[in-house]
C-alpha positions as CSV (number, residue, x, y, z in Angstrom):
1,M,0.0,0.0,0.0
2,K,2.9,2.3,0.9
3,S,4.5,1.7,-2.5
4,L,1.2,2.4,-4.2
5,M,0.9,5.7,-2.3
6,K,4.4,6.7,-3.3
7,S,3.6,6.0,-7.0
8,I,0.6,8.2,-7.0
9,P,1.3,11.8,-8.2
10,D,0.3,14.7,-6.1
11,N,-2.9,15.3,-8.0
12,G,-3.7,11.6,-8.1
13,M,-4.9,11.5,-4.4
14,E,-8.3,12.7,-5.5
15,M,-8.6,9.9,-8.0
16,L,-7.7,7.3,-5.3
17,A,-10.2,8.8,-2.9
18,G,-12.9,8.4,-5.6
19,L,-12.0,4.8,-6.1
20,I,-12.1,3.8,-2.4
21,D,-15.0,6.1,-1.5
22,V,-13.1,8.1,1.1
23,E,-13.8,11.8,1.7
24,L,-10.6,13.7,2.0
25,P,-10.4,16.8,4.3
26,V,-10.7,19.9,2.3
27,E,-9.5,23.3,3.4
28,E,-12.1,25.9,2.5
29,K,-10.7,29.0,1.0
30,P,-12.6,32.1,0.1
31,K,-12.9,32.8,-3.6
32,K,-11.0,35.7,-4.9
33,D,-12.8,39.0,-4.5
34,S,-15.8,37.2,-2.9
35,G,-15.4,38.9,0.5
36,A,-16.1,35.5,2.2
37,V,-14.6,34.7,5.6
38,P,-12.5,31.5,5.9
39,K,-14.2,28.8,7.9
40,V,-12.8,28.5,11.4
41,V,-11.3,25.0,12.1
42,E,-11.7,23.7,15.7
43,D,-8.4,23.3,17.4
44,Y,-9.0,20.2,19.5
45,T,-5.4,20.0,20.5
46,A,-5.7,23.4,22.2
47,K,-8.9,22.2,23.9
48,F,-7.1,19.1,25.0
49,R,-4.3,21.1,26.6
50,R,-6.9,23.4,28.3
51,S,-8.6,20.4,29.8
52,I,-5.4,19.1,31.6
53,M,-5.6,19.4,35.4
54,D,-2.8,21.1,37.2
55,Q,-1.4,18.5,39.7
56,L,0.2,21.2,41.9
57,K,-2.9,23.5,42.0
58,D,-5.0,23.6,45.2
59,Y,-8.5,23.4,43.7
60,P,-11.2,24.9,45.9
61,L,-14.4,23.1,47.0
62,P,-17.5,23.9,45.0
63,V,-19.1,27.2,46.0
64,P,-22.6,26.6,47.4
65,V,-25.5,28.7,46.1
66,I,-27.9,27.2,48.6
67,S,-27.0,25.3,51.7
68,L,-28.9,23.1,54.2
69,N,-29.0,23.6,57.9
70,Q,-29.4,20.2,59.5
71,N,-28.6,19.1,63.1
72,G,-26.4,22.2,63.6
73,N,-24.4,21.5,60.5
74,T,-24.3,23.5,57.2
75,I,-24.3,21.2,54.2
76,P,-23.5,22.5,50.7
77,F,-26.7,21.7,48.8
78,M,-26.7,23.3,45.3
79,T,-23.3,24.5,44.1
80,K,-22.0,26.6,41.2
81,K,-21.0,24.8,38.0
82,S,-23.4,21.9,38.9
83,F,-26.9,20.6,38.1
84,S,-29.5,19.2,40.4
85,L,-32.5,17.0,39.5
86,W,-35.8,17.4,41.4
87,Q,-38.2,14.6,40.6
88,G,-41.5,13.1,41.9
89,K,-45.0,12.1,41.0
90,Q,-47.5,14.7,40.0
91,K,-48.7,16.8,42.9
92,S,-45.9,15.5,45.2
93,K,-44.9,19.1,45.9
94,K,-41.5,19.0,44.2
95,T,-42.0,22.5,42.8
96,T,-43.2,23.6,46.3
97,A,-40.0,22.3,47.9
98,L,-37.9,24.1,45.3
99,A,-39.9,27.3,45.9
100,L,-38.9,27.1,49.6
101,A,-35.3,26.9,48.5
102,V,-35.6,29.7,46.0
103,A,-37.3,31.9,48.6
104,A,-34.4,31.4,51.1
105,F,-32.0,32.3,48.3
106,I,-33.8,35.5,47.7
107,M,-34.0,36.4,51.4
108,G,-30.2,35.8,51.8
109,E,-29.1,37.1,55.2
110,N,-32.7,38.0,56.1
111,A,-33.7,34.3,56.2
112,P,-34.4,33.0,59.8
113,A,-31.3,31.5,61.4
114,D,-33.1,28.2,62.0
115,S,-34.4,27.9,58.4
116,L,-33.5,24.6,56.7
117,F,-32.6,26.4,53.4
118,Q,-29.9,29.1,53.6
119,G,-28.9,31.3,50.7
120,S,-25.1,31.2,50.5
121,V,-24.3,33.8,47.8
122,N,-25.6,37.1,46.5
123,G,-27.0,37.1,43.0
124,S,-30.1,36.6,40.9
125,V,-32.3,33.6,40.1
126,L,-33.9,32.8,36.8
127,F,-37.0,30.6,37.0
128,F,-38.1,29.2,33.6
129,D,-41.6,27.6,33.7
130,N,-42.1,25.4,30.7
131,E,-45.4,23.7,31.4
132,Q,-47.9,25.7,33.6
133,G,-49.0,28.6,31.5
134,E,-49.2,32.2,32.6
135,S,-51.9,32.0,35.2
136,Y,-50.5,29.0,37.1
137,A,-47.0,30.2,36.6
138,A,-48.0,33.4,38.3
139,R,-49.2,31.4,41.3
140,T,-45.8,29.8,41.8
141,M,-44.1,33.2,41.3
142,N,-46.3,34.8,43.9
143,L,-45.8,31.9,46.3
144,I,-42.0,32.4,46.1
145,L,-42.4,36.1,46.9
146,K,-44.7,35.4,49.8
147,L,-42.4,32.8,51.2
148,A,-39.6,35.4,50.9
149,N,-41.8,37.9,52.7
150,V,-41.5,40.5,49.9
151,R,-44.0,41.9,47.4
152,S,-41.4,41.9,44.6
153,S,-37.7,41.2,44.2
154,T,-35.1,42.2,41.7
155,R,-33.3,39.0,42.5
156,L,-36.1,36.9,41.0
157,I,-36.8,36.8,37.2
158,Y,-39.7,34.5,36.5
159,C,-40.4,33.5,32.9
160,D,-43.3,31.7,31.3
161,L,-42.0,29.7,28.2
162,R,-45.1,27.6,27.5
163,E,-45.9,29.4,24.2
164,F,-42.5,28.6,22.7
165,S,-41.3,25.5,20.9
166,P,-38.8,23.1,22.6
167,P,-35.8,24.3,20.6
168,E,-36.7,27.9,21.2
169,R,-37.0,27.4,25.0
170,M,-33.4,26.1,25.2
171,K,-32.1,29.1,23.2
172,I,-34.2,31.5,25.4
173,I,-32.8,30.0,28.5
174,Q,-29.2,30.6,27.3
175,A,-30.1,34.1,26.1
176,G,-31.6,34.9,29.5
177,I,-28.5,33.7,31.4
178,E,-26.3,35.9,29.1
179,A,-28.5,38.9,29.5
180,T,-28.9,38.7,33.3
181,E,-26.3,40.3,35.5
182,N,-24.9,38.2,38.4
183,V,-27.2,35.2,37.8
184,C,-26.2,32.3,40.2
185,L,-29.3,30.0,40.1
186,V,-31.4,28.9,37.2
187,I,-34.6,26.8,37.6
188,I,-36.0,24.8,34.6
189,D,-39.4,23.6,35.6
190,G,-40.2,20.9,33.0
191,L,-37.1,19.4,31.6
192,V,-39.1,17.2,29.3
193,D,-40.5,20.3,27.7
194,L,-37.1,21.1,26.2
195,L,-37.5,18.0,24.0
196,T,-39.4,17.4,20.8
197,D,-39.4,13.7,21.4
198,F,-39.0,12.8,25.1
199,M,-38.4,9.1,24.2
200,D,-35.4,10.0,22.0
201,A,-32.3,8.9,23.9
202,S,-29.9,11.0,21.8
203,E,-32.0,14.1,22.2
204,G,-32.2,13.5,26.0
205,H,-28.5,13.1,26.2
206,F,-27.8,16.1,24.1
207,T,-30.1,18.4,26.1
208,T,-28.6,17.2,29.4
209,T,-25.1,17.9,28.0
210,E,-26.1,21.3,26.9
211,I,-27.4,22.1,30.5
212,L,-24.1,20.9,32.0
213,K,-22.2,23.1,29.5
214,L,-24.3,26.1,30.7
215,C,-23.4,25.3,34.4
216,S,-19.7,25.4,33.6
217,A,-19.6,28.2,31.1
218,Y,-21.6,30.6,33.2
219,D,-20.6,29.5,36.7
220,I,-24.1,28.8,37.8
221,H,-26.3,26.1,39.4
222,V,-29.1,24.8,37.3
223,A,-32.0,22.9,39.0
224,G,-34.2,20.8,36.7
225,V,-37.7,19.6,37.6
226,L,-39.0,16.3,36.1
227,H,-41.9,13.9,36.8
228,Q,-41.3,10.3,37.8
229,N,-42.4,7.4,35.7
230,K,-45.9,6.2,36.5
231,G,-44.7,2.6,37.2
232,D,-41.7,3.3,39.4
233,K,-39.8,6.0,41.3
234,N,-37.3,6.8,38.5
235,A,-37.2,10.1,36.8
236,R,-39.1,10.1,33.5
237,A,-37.8,8.9,30.1
238,H,-34.2,9.0,28.8
239,I,-33.6,12.5,30.0
240,G,-34.4,11.4,33.5
241,S,-31.9,8.5,33.4
242,I,-29.2,10.7,31.9
243,S,-29.9,13.6,34.4
244,S,-29.8,11.1,37.3
245,Q,-26.3,10.0,36.3
246,K,-24.9,13.5,35.6
247,C,-26.4,15.6,38.4
248,E,-24.7,16.8,41.6
249,V,-27.7,15.8,43.7
250,E,-31.0,14.1,43.0
251,I,-33.9,15.1,45.1
252,A,-37.2,13.1,45.3
253,T,-40.5,14.2,46.8
254,E,-43.3,11.8,47.8
255,V,-46.7,12.5,49.4
256,D,-46.8,11.1,52.9
257,G,-49.1,8.1,52.8
258,E,-50.4,8.9,56.3
259,D,-50.9,12.6,55.8
260,R,-51.6,14.0,52.3
261,S,-51.0,17.6,53.5
262,Q,-47.3,16.6,53.8
263,S,-44.6,15.4,51.5
264,I,-41.3,13.7,52.3
265,V,-38.2,15.0,50.6
266,E,-35.2,12.7,50.3
267,C,-31.7,12.6,48.8
268,V,-31.7,9.9,46.1
269,N,-28.0,10.3,45.3
270,S,-25.4,13.0,45.8
271,R,-21.8,13.6,44.9
272,G,-21.2,15.4,48.1
273,L,-22.7,14.9,51.6
274,P,-26.2,13.5,51.4
275,F,-28.9,15.3,53.4
276,E,-31.3,13.7,55.8
277,K,-34.9,13.3,54.9
278,F,-37.2,16.1,55.8
279,A,-40.9,16.9,55.4
280,I,-42.7,19.9,53.9
281,R,-46.2,20.7,55.0
282,W,-48.9,22.8,53.4
283,D,-52.1,23.2,55.5
284,K,-55.1,24.8,54.0
285,G,-55.1,28.6,54.5
286,S,-51.4,28.8,55.2
287,L,-48.1,28.9,53.4
288,P,-46.0,25.7,52.9
289,R,-43.3,25.2,55.4
290,V,-40.6,22.7,56.5
291,N,-42.2,20.6,59.2
292,A,-39.6,20.9,62.0
293,Q,-41.6,18.4,64.2
294,W,-41.2,15.6,61.6
295,S,-38.1,13.4,61.6
296,M,-37.0,10.1,60.1
297,V,-37.7,8.5,63.5
298,L,-41.0,10.2,64.3
299,G,-42.3,9.6,60.8
300,P,-42.3,5.8,61.0
301,Q,-43.3,6.0,64.6
302,A,-46.4,8.1,63.7
303,K,-47.2,5.5,61.0
304,A,-46.9,2.6,63.5
305,I,-49.1,4.5,66.0
306,K,-51.7,5.1,63.4
307,Q,-51.7,1.4,62.3
308,N,-51.9,0.4,66.0
309,D,-55.0,2.6,66.5
310,I,-56.6,1.1,63.3
311,Q,-56.1,-2.4,64.6
312,K,-57.4,-1.5,68.0
313,T,-60.6,-0.1,66.5
314,I,-61.1,-3.3,64.6
315,A,-60.4,-5.5,67.6
316,W,-62.8,-3.6,69.8
317,A,-65.5,-3.7,67.2
318,I,-65.2,-7.5,67.3
319,F,-64.7,-8.0,71.0
320,T,-67.4,-5.8,72.4
321,P,-67.5,-5.2,76.2
322,L,-69.8,-8.2,76.9
323,A,-68.4,-10.5,74.3
324,S,-66.7,-13.8,75.2
325,L,-65.6,-15.6,72.0
326,S,-64.3,-19.1,71.5
327,H,-61.2,-19.4,69.3
328,K,-63.2,-20.5,66.3
329,D,-65.7,-17.7,66.7
330,A,-63.0,-15.1,67.2
331,I,-61.2,-16.2,64.0
332,E,-64.4,-16.1,62.0
333,K,-65.4,-12.7,63.2
334,I,-61.9,-11.3,62.6
335,A,-61.9,-12.7,59.0
336,S,-65.3,-11.3,58.4
337,E,-64.4,-7.8,59.7
338,T,-61.1,-7.5,58.0
339,K,-62.0,-9.4,54.8
340,K,-58.9,-11.5,55.3
341,C,-58.3,-15.3,55.0
342,E,-58.3,-17.6,58.0
343,S,-54.5,-17.7,58.4
344,T,-54.3,-13.9,58.4
345,A,-57.1,-13.7,61.0
346,K,-55.2,-16.1,63.2
347,N,-52.1,-13.8,63.0
348,Y,-54.4,-10.8,63.9
349,L,-55.7,-12.6,67.0
350,T,-52.1,-13.4,68.1
351,N,-51.2,-9.7,67.6
352,Y,-54.3,-8.6,69.6
353,L,-53.1,-10.7,72.5
354,N,-49.5,-9.4,72.2
355,W,-50.7,-5.8,71.9
356,G,-53.0,-6.1,74.9
357,F,-56.2,-5.5,73.0
358,V,-57.8,-8.8,74.2
359,T,-57.1,-11.5,76.8
360,K,-57.6,-15.2,76.9
361,G,-59.3,-16.5,80.0
362,E,-58.7,-19.8,81.8
363,D,-61.9,-21.0,80.3
364,G,-60.4,-20.6,76.8
365,F,-62.6,-17.7,75.8
366,Y,-61.3,-14.4,74.4
367,R,-62.5,-11.1,75.8
368,R,-61.7,-7.4,75.3
369,K,-59.0,-6.3,77.8
370,D,-60.6,-3.2,79.3
371,P,-58.6,-0.6,81.2
372,E,-57.4,-1.7,84.7
373,G,-60.1,-1.5,87.3
374,S,-63.0,-2.2,84.9
375,R,-65.3,-5.1,86.0
376,V,-67.3,-5.3,82.8
377,N,-66.2,-8.8,82.0
378,E,-66.5,-10.4,85.4
379,G,-68.7,-13.5,85.3
380,Q,-69.5,-13.2,81.6
381,N,-68.9,-16.5,79.8
382,G,-70.0,-17.6,76.4
383,V,-71.8,-14.3,75.5
384,N,-71.8,-13.7,71.8
């Protein structure tokens, strides 16, 4: 092959390229007197050299835009040059949780000292709402302002992008970042609305990469909001999978199964220190807040207490004050009341005994265990 190449005259390379169907690099030159500008060729060698890390340099820790105050410790939460993913089912209060964080950022030093969220830098926040439309977007904007205890703020720029196409939205976001002085935090509510086809893996990967480029190029933190899949707790579609892999921190919100006025916020994964779960509560007629009374210990305890109360109500509906039930009758009544099978009803009866809801007499009959001092069951045998 080498001898063949040597035998080909200078102007014969084009002939060879045509024979083997290879496209040779062509340097574009402007035509004479055309006034055209030569095409700029990317210098990847220079980019490679720029990407080399200095082994002797003391690189600083990421600069937090918002921090968390938990257990007396300040945890960097959302840092510059990074991306966070906020995901959850519909109506799980993921945007509400983010609104609390944005409000704290706007308040800065005026935020209460015991507030969970703490603004760590001075600057502006751009909030891009891709899905709600003007009226509902205005509700979220006003909610943030109320939480920040201000009527308006120059530190918040809230944009409704619903009327624009997906490609336009991404360009508007970048233009907004470039046009806004001292922007530190960018919220994109509706990552999927930046895509023309949310099931296209390549488009999801490209969009996530573009967001990461914005984080680095403009020294900002970008927070993206995305729904969960209906069938599991993963962020939706390919952009959710890619974002989960690339983000600094992934935050999930889930409605508390025991109290729908409350949602639990948890750290799914984090490159830095993970935060502990916390709860946000939004009672009717009030503003949402972090529920300081809830904790990872008290949450499960409250659930257990509620389940205990439910089972006690069932047990006492079966074992009325004057009832004395044989083992067979007790099992049948428990199965009927709970709509469970016989084996489950037997387990329930064992639990009722262990929990002190009922007692078994020497005669083999089961009766309600009333408070100490009650004489309601004395002398009552075989009453159904």
